[in-house]
VEXNULUM-938959 format. One record per atom (N, C-alpha, C): residue number from 1; residue in one letter; atom name; x negated, y negated, z. Coordinates in Angstrom, 1 decimal. Layout:
BEGIN
(pt NUM A CA (X Y Z))
...
***
This chain:
BEGIN
(pt 1 Y N (-84.2 -70.2 123.4))
(pt 1 Y CA (-84.1 -70.4 121.9))
(pt 1 Y C (-85.3 -70.0 121.2))
(pt 2 R N (-86.5 -70.3 121.8))
(pt 2 R CA (-87.8 -70.0 121.1))
(pt 2 R C (-87.9 -68.5 120.9))
(pt 3 I N (-87.4 -67.7 121.8))
(pt 3 I CA (-87.6 -66.2 121.6))
(pt 3 I C (-86.6 -65.6 120.7))
(pt 4 T N (-85.3 -66.0 120.9))
(pt 4 T CA (-84.2 -65.3 120.1))
(pt 4 T C (-83.9 -66.1 118.9))
(pt 5 G N (-84.1 -67.4 118.8))
(pt 5 G CA (-83.7 -68.2 117.7))
(pt 5 G C (-82.2 -68.6 117.8))
(pt 6 Q N (-81.6 -68.3 118.9))
(pt 6 Q CA (-80.2 -68.6 119.0))
(pt 6 Q C (-80.0 -69.4 120.4))
(pt 7 W N (-79.0 -70.3 120.3))
(pt 7 W CA (-78.7 -71.0 121.5))
(pt 7 W C (-77.3 -71.7 121.3))
(pt 8 G N (-76.3 -71.2 121.9))
(pt 8 G CA (-74.9 -71.7 121.7))
(pt 8 G C (-74.6 -71.9 120.3))
(pt 9 N N (-74.1 -73.1 119.9))
(pt 9 N CA (-73.7 -73.4 118.6))
(pt 9 N C (-74.8 -74.0 117.8))
(pt 10 Y N (-76.0 -74.0 118.3))
(pt 10 Y CA (-77.2 -74.6 117.6))
(pt 10 Y C (-77.5 -73.8 116.4))
(pt 11 P N (-77.8 -74.4 115.2))
(pt 11 P CA (-78.1 -73.6 114.0))
(pt 11 P C (-79.3 -72.8 114.2))
(pt 12 E N (-79.3 -71.6 113.6))
(pt 12 E CA (-80.5 -70.8 113.7))
(pt 12 E C (-81.7 -71.3 112.9))
(pt 13 N N (-82.9 -71.0 113.3))
(pt 13 N CA (-84.1 -71.3 112.6))
(pt 13 N C (-84.3 -72.8 112.4))
(pt 14 V N (-83.8 -73.7 113.2))
(pt 14 V CA (-84.0 -75.1 113.1))
(pt 14 V C (-85.2 -75.4 114.1))
(pt 15 H N (-86.2 -76.2 113.6))
(pt 15 H CA (-87.4 -76.4 114.3))
(pt 15 H C (-87.1 -77.4 115.5))
(pt 16 M N (-87.5 -77.0 116.7))
(pt 16 M CA (-87.4 -77.9 117.8))
(pt 16 M C (-88.8 -78.3 118.2))
(pt 17 A N (-89.0 -79.6 118.3))
(pt 17 A CA (-90.4 -80.1 118.7))
(pt 17 A C (-90.7 -79.7 120.1))
(pt 18 A N (-91.9 -79.2 120.2))
(pt 18 A CA (-92.4 -78.8 121.5))
(pt 18 A C (-93.0 -80.0 122.3))
(pt 19 D N (-93.4 -79.8 123.5))
(pt 19 D CA (-94.1 -80.8 124.3))
(pt 19 D C (-95.4 -81.1 123.6))
(pt 20 G N (-95.7 -82.4 123.4))
(pt 20 G CA (-97.0 -82.8 122.8))
(pt 20 G C (-96.9 -82.8 121.3))
(pt 21 E N (-95.8 -82.5 120.7))
(pt 21 E CA (-95.7 -82.5 119.3))
(pt 21 E C (-95.0 -83.8 118.8))
(pt 22 P N (-95.7 -84.6 118.1))
(pt 22 P CA (-95.1 -85.9 117.7))
(pt 22 P C (-94.1 -85.7 116.6))
(pt 23 V N (-93.0 -86.5 116.7))
(pt 23 V CA (-92.0 -86.5 115.7))
(pt 23 V C (-91.8 -87.9 115.2))
(pt 24 R N (-91.9 -88.1 113.9))
(pt 24 R CA (-91.8 -89.4 113.3))
(pt 24 R C (-90.4 -89.8 113.1))
(pt 25 I N (-90.0 -90.9 113.7))
(pt 25 I CA (-88.6 -91.5 113.6))
(pt 25 I C (-88.7 -92.9 113.3))
(pt 26 L N (-88.3 -93.3 112.1))
(pt 26 L CA (-88.3 -94.7 111.6))
(pt 26 L C (-89.7 -95.3 111.7))
(pt 27 G N (-90.8 -94.6 111.5))
(pt 27 G CA (-92.1 -95.1 111.5))
(pt 27 G C (-92.8 -95.0 112.8))
(pt 28 A N (-92.1 -94.7 113.9))
(pt 28 A CA (-92.7 -94.5 115.2))
(pt 28 A C (-92.9 -93.0 115.5))
(pt 29 W N (-94.0 -92.7 116.2))
(pt 29 W CA (-94.2 -91.3 116.5))
(pt 29 W C (-93.8 -91.1 118.0))
(pt 30 L N (-92.8 -90.4 118.2))
(pt 30 L CA (-92.2 -90.2 119.5))
(pt 30 L C (-92.3 -88.7 119.9))
(pt 31 G N (-92.3 -88.5 121.2))
(pt 31 G CA (-92.3 -87.1 121.7))
(pt 31 G C (-92.7 -87.2 123.2))
(pt 32 N N (-92.6 -86.0 123.8))
(pt 32 N CA (-93.0 -85.9 125.2))
(pt 32 N C (-94.4 -85.4 125.3))
(pt 33 G N (-95.2 -86.2 125.9))
(pt 33 G CA (-96.7 -85.9 126.1))
(pt 33 G C (-97.5 -86.0 124.8))
(pt 34 V N (-97.1 -86.9 123.9))
(pt 34 V CA (-97.8 -87.1 122.6))
(pt 34 V C (-99.1 -87.8 122.9))
(pt 35 N N (-100.2 -87.4 122.2))
(pt 35 N CA (-101.5 -88.0 122.3))
(pt 35 N C (-101.5 -89.2 121.4))
(pt 36 E N (-101.4 -90.4 121.9))
(pt 36 E CA (-101.3 -91.6 121.1))
(pt 36 E C (-102.6 -91.9 120.4))
(pt 37 S N (-103.7 -91.5 120.9))
(pt 37 S CA (-105.0 -91.8 120.3))
(pt 37 S C (-105.1 -91.1 118.9))
(pt 38 K N (-104.5 -89.9 118.8))
(pt 38 K CA (-104.5 -89.3 117.5))
(pt 38 K C (-103.6 -90.0 116.5))
(pt 39 I N (-102.5 -90.6 116.9))
(pt 39 I CA (-101.6 -91.3 116.1))
(pt 39 I C (-102.3 -92.6 115.6))
(pt 40 W N (-103.0 -93.3 116.5))
(pt 40 W CA (-103.7 -94.5 116.0))
(pt 40 W C (-104.9 -94.2 115.2))
(pt 41 A N (-105.5 -93.0 115.4))
(pt 41 A CA (-106.7 -92.6 114.6))
(pt 41 A C (-106.3 -92.5 113.1))
(pt 42 L N (-105.1 -92.0 112.8))
(pt 42 L CA (-104.7 -92.0 111.4))
(pt 42 L C (-104.5 -93.4 110.8))
(pt 43 K N (-104.0 -94.3 111.6))
(pt 43 K CA (-103.8 -95.7 111.1))
(pt 43 K C (-105.1 -96.4 111.0))
(pt 44 I N (-106.0 -96.2 111.9))
(pt 44 I CA (-107.4 -96.8 111.8))
(pt 44 I C (-108.1 -96.3 110.5))
(pt 45 E N (-108.0 -95.0 110.3))
(pt 45 E CA (-108.6 -94.4 109.1))
(pt 45 E C (-108.1 -95.0 107.8))
(pt 46 K N (-106.8 -95.2 107.8))
(pt 46 K CA (-106.2 -95.8 106.6))
(pt 46 K C (-106.6 -97.2 106.4))
(pt 47 I N (-106.7 -98.0 107.5))
(pt 47 I CA (-107.2 -99.4 107.4))
(pt 47 I C (-108.7 -99.4 107.0))
(pt 48 L N (-109.5 -98.5 107.5))
(pt 48 L CA (-110.9 -98.4 107.1))
(pt 48 L C (-111.0 -98.1 105.6))
(pt 49 T N (-110.2 -97.2 105.1))
(pt 49 T CA (-110.3 -96.8 103.7))
(pt 49 T C (-110.0 -98.0 102.8))
(pt 50 V N (-109.0 -98.8 103.2))
(pt 50 V CA (-108.6 -100.0 102.4))
(pt 50 V C (-109.6 -101.1 102.5))
(pt 51 T N (-110.2 -101.3 103.7))
(pt 51 T CA (-111.2 -102.4 103.8))
(pt 51 T C (-112.5 -102.0 103.1))
(pt 52 N N (-112.8 -100.7 103.1))
(pt 52 N CA (-114.0 -100.2 102.4))
(pt 52 N C (-113.8 -100.4 100.9))
(pt 53 H N (-112.6 -100.2 100.4))
(pt 53 H CA (-112.3 -100.4 99.0))
(pt 53 H C (-112.5 -101.9 98.7))
(pt 54 W N (-112.0 -102.8 99.5))
(pt 54 W CA (-112.1 -104.2 99.2))
(pt 54 W C (-113.6 -104.7 99.4))
(pt 55 K N (-114.4 -104.0 100.2))
(pt 55 K CA (-115.8 -104.4 100.4))
(pt 55 K C (-116.5 -104.4 99.0))
(pt 56 N N (-116.2 -103.4 98.2))
(pt 56 N CA (-116.8 -103.3 96.9))
(pt 56 N C (-116.4 -104.3 95.9))
(pt 57 A N (-115.3 -105.0 96.2))
(pt 57 A CA (-114.8 -106.1 95.3))
(pt 57 A C (-115.6 -107.4 95.5))
(pt 58 T N (-115.6 -108.2 94.5))
(pt 58 T CA (-116.2 -109.6 94.7))
(pt 58 T C (-115.1 -110.5 95.1))
(pt 59 T N (-115.1 -110.9 96.4))
(pt 59 T CA (-114.0 -111.8 96.9))
(pt 59 T C (-114.7 -113.0 97.5))
(pt 60 T N (-113.9 -114.1 97.5))
(pt 60 T CA (-114.4 -115.3 98.2))
(pt 60 T C (-114.1 -115.1 99.7))
(pt 61 L N (-114.5 -116.1 100.4))
(pt 61 L CA (-114.2 -116.1 101.9))
(pt 61 L C (-112.7 -116.2 102.1))
(pt 62 N N (-112.1 -117.0 101.3))
(pt 62 N CA (-110.6 -117.1 101.5))
(pt 62 N C (-109.9 -115.8 101.1))
(pt 63 G N (-110.4 -115.1 100.1))
(pt 63 G CA (-109.9 -113.8 99.7))
(pt 63 G C (-110.1 -112.7 100.8))
(pt 64 K N (-111.3 -112.8 101.5))
(pt 64 K CA (-111.5 -111.9 102.6))
(pt 64 K C (-110.6 -112.2 103.8))
(pt 65 R N (-110.3 -113.4 104.0))
(pt 65 R CA (-109.3 -113.8 105.0))
(pt 65 R C (-108.0 -113.1 104.7))
(pt 66 H N (-107.5 -113.2 103.5))
(pt 66 H CA (-106.3 -112.6 103.1))
(pt 66 H C (-106.3 -111.1 103.3))
(pt 67 V N (-107.4 -110.4 102.9))
(pt 67 V CA (-107.5 -109.0 103.1))
(pt 67 V C (-107.4 -108.6 104.6))
(pt 68 V N (-108.1 -109.4 105.4))
(pt 68 V CA (-108.1 -109.1 106.9))
(pt 68 V C (-106.7 -109.3 107.4))
(pt 69 Q N (-106.0 -110.3 107.0))
(pt 69 Q CA (-104.7 -110.6 107.5))
(pt 69 Q C (-103.7 -109.5 107.0))
(pt 70 M N (-103.7 -109.2 105.8))
(pt 70 M CA (-102.8 -108.3 105.2))
(pt 70 M C (-103.1 -106.8 105.6))
(pt 71 M N (-104.3 -106.4 105.6))
(pt 71 M CA (-104.6 -105.0 105.8))
(pt 71 M C (-104.8 -104.7 107.3))
(pt 72 V N (-105.6 -105.4 108.0))
(pt 72 V CA (-105.9 -105.1 109.4))
(pt 72 V C (-104.7 -105.5 110.2))
(pt 73 G N (-104.2 -106.8 110.0))
(pt 73 G CA (-103.1 -107.3 110.8))
(pt 73 G C (-101.8 -106.7 110.4))
(pt 74 G N (-101.5 -106.6 109.1))
(pt 74 G CA (-100.2 -106.2 108.6))
(pt 74 G C (-100.0 -104.7 108.8))
(pt 75 M N (-101.0 -103.9 108.5))
(pt 75 M CA (-100.9 -102.4 108.6))
(pt 75 M C (-100.7 -101.9 110.0))
(pt 76 S N (-101.2 -102.7 111.0))
(pt 76 S CA (-101.1 -102.2 112.4))
(pt 76 S C (-99.9 -102.9 113.1))
(pt 77 Q N (-99.3 -103.9 112.5))
(pt 77 Q CA (-98.3 -104.7 113.2))
(pt 77 Q C (-97.1 -103.9 113.6))
(pt 78 F N (-96.5 -103.2 112.7))
(pt 78 F CA (-95.3 -102.5 113.0))
(pt 78 F C (-95.5 -101.4 114.0))
(pt 79 L N (-96.6 -100.6 113.9))
(pt 79 L CA (-96.9 -99.6 114.8))
(pt 79 L C (-97.1 -100.1 116.2))
(pt 80 T N (-97.8 -101.3 116.3))
(pt 80 T CA (-98.0 -102.0 117.6))
(pt 80 T C (-96.6 -102.4 118.2))
(pt 81 D N (-95.7 -102.8 117.4))
(pt 81 D CA (-94.4 -103.2 117.9))
(pt 81 D C (-93.6 -102.1 118.4))
(pt 82 V N (-93.6 -101.0 117.7))
(pt 82 V CA (-92.7 -99.8 118.1))
(pt 82 V C (-93.4 -98.9 119.1))
(pt 83 Q N (-94.7 -99.0 119.2))
(pt 83 Q CA (-95.5 -98.1 120.0))
(pt 83 Q C (-96.6 -98.9 120.7))
(pt 84 R N (-97.0 -98.6 121.9))
(pt 84 R CA (-98.0 -99.4 122.5))
(pt 84 R C (-99.4 -99.1 121.9))
(pt 85 M N (-100.2 -100.2 122.0))
(pt 85 M CA (-101.5 -100.0 121.4))
(pt 85 M C (-102.5 -99.8 122.5))
(pt 86 L N (-103.3 -98.8 122.4))
(pt 86 L CA (-104.3 -98.4 123.4))
(pt 86 L C (-105.4 -99.5 123.4))
(pt 87 K N (-106.0 -99.7 124.5))
(pt 87 K CA (-107.1 -100.7 124.7))
(pt 87 K C (-108.3 -100.4 123.7))
(pt 88 S N (-108.6 -99.1 123.6))
(pt 88 S CA (-109.7 -98.7 122.7))
(pt 88 S C (-109.4 -99.0 121.2))
(pt 89 V N (-108.1 -98.8 120.9))
(pt 89 V CA (-107.7 -99.2 119.5))
(pt 89 V C (-107.8 -100.7 119.3))
(pt 90 M N (-107.3 -101.4 120.3))
(pt 90 M CA (-107.4 -102.9 120.2))
(pt 90 M C (-108.9 -103.4 120.0))
(pt 91 T N (-109.8 -102.8 120.7))
(pt 91 T CA (-111.2 -103.1 120.6))
(pt 91 T C (-111.7 -102.8 119.2))
(pt 92 R N (-111.3 -101.6 118.7))
(pt 92 R CA (-111.8 -101.2 117.4))
(pt 92 R C (-111.2 -102.1 116.3))
(pt 93 L N (-109.9 -102.4 116.4))
(pt 93 L CA (-109.3 -103.3 115.4))
(pt 93 L C (-109.8 -104.7 115.4))
(pt 94 N N (-110.3 -105.2 116.6))
(pt 94 N CA (-110.9 -106.5 116.7))
(pt 94 N C (-112.3 -106.5 116.1))
(pt 95 K N (-113.0 -105.4 116.0))
(pt 95 K CA (-114.3 -105.3 115.4))
(pt 95 K C (-114.2 -105.2 113.9))
(pt 96 L N (-113.1 -104.7 113.4))
(pt 96 L CA (-113.0 -104.5 111.9))
(pt 96 L C (-113.2 -105.7 111.1))
(pt 97 P N (-112.5 -106.8 111.4))
(pt 97 P CA (-112.7 -108.0 110.6))
(pt 97 P C (-114.2 -108.5 110.5))
(pt 98 R N (-114.8 -108.4 111.7))
(pt 98 R CA (-116.3 -108.8 111.7))
(pt 98 R C (-117.1 -107.9 110.8))
(pt 99 E N (-116.8 -106.6 110.8))
(pt 99 E CA (-117.6 -105.7 110.0))
(pt 99 E C (-117.3 -105.9 108.5))
(pt 100 Y N (-116.1 -106.3 108.2))
(pt 100 Y CA (-115.7 -106.5 106.8))
(pt 100 Y C (-116.3 -107.8 106.3))
(pt 101 V N (-116.2 -108.9 107.0))
(pt 101 V CA (-116.7 -110.2 106.5))
(pt 101 V C (-118.2 -110.2 106.6))
***
């Protein structure tokens, strides 16, 4: 198929994901031989961006607790549920609240 673009009744020029190429299905990144650390790097970067934004705000300790629960906990919860969390990611996410507060 990759060479000719044809394969039985399969539509022409439809992209087929290769090995190691992640495909997003309902929020989870699936694929054969997908590098999960790259997937989690995007999520950690997003969490860092949000917490850095909230660092500039004047918040009480109770407000900081809410930010940690909503941003660090909430933003990673679904991906953790549908995809396994690497130990290095867990260590990094555990350090984030301490760095923020």
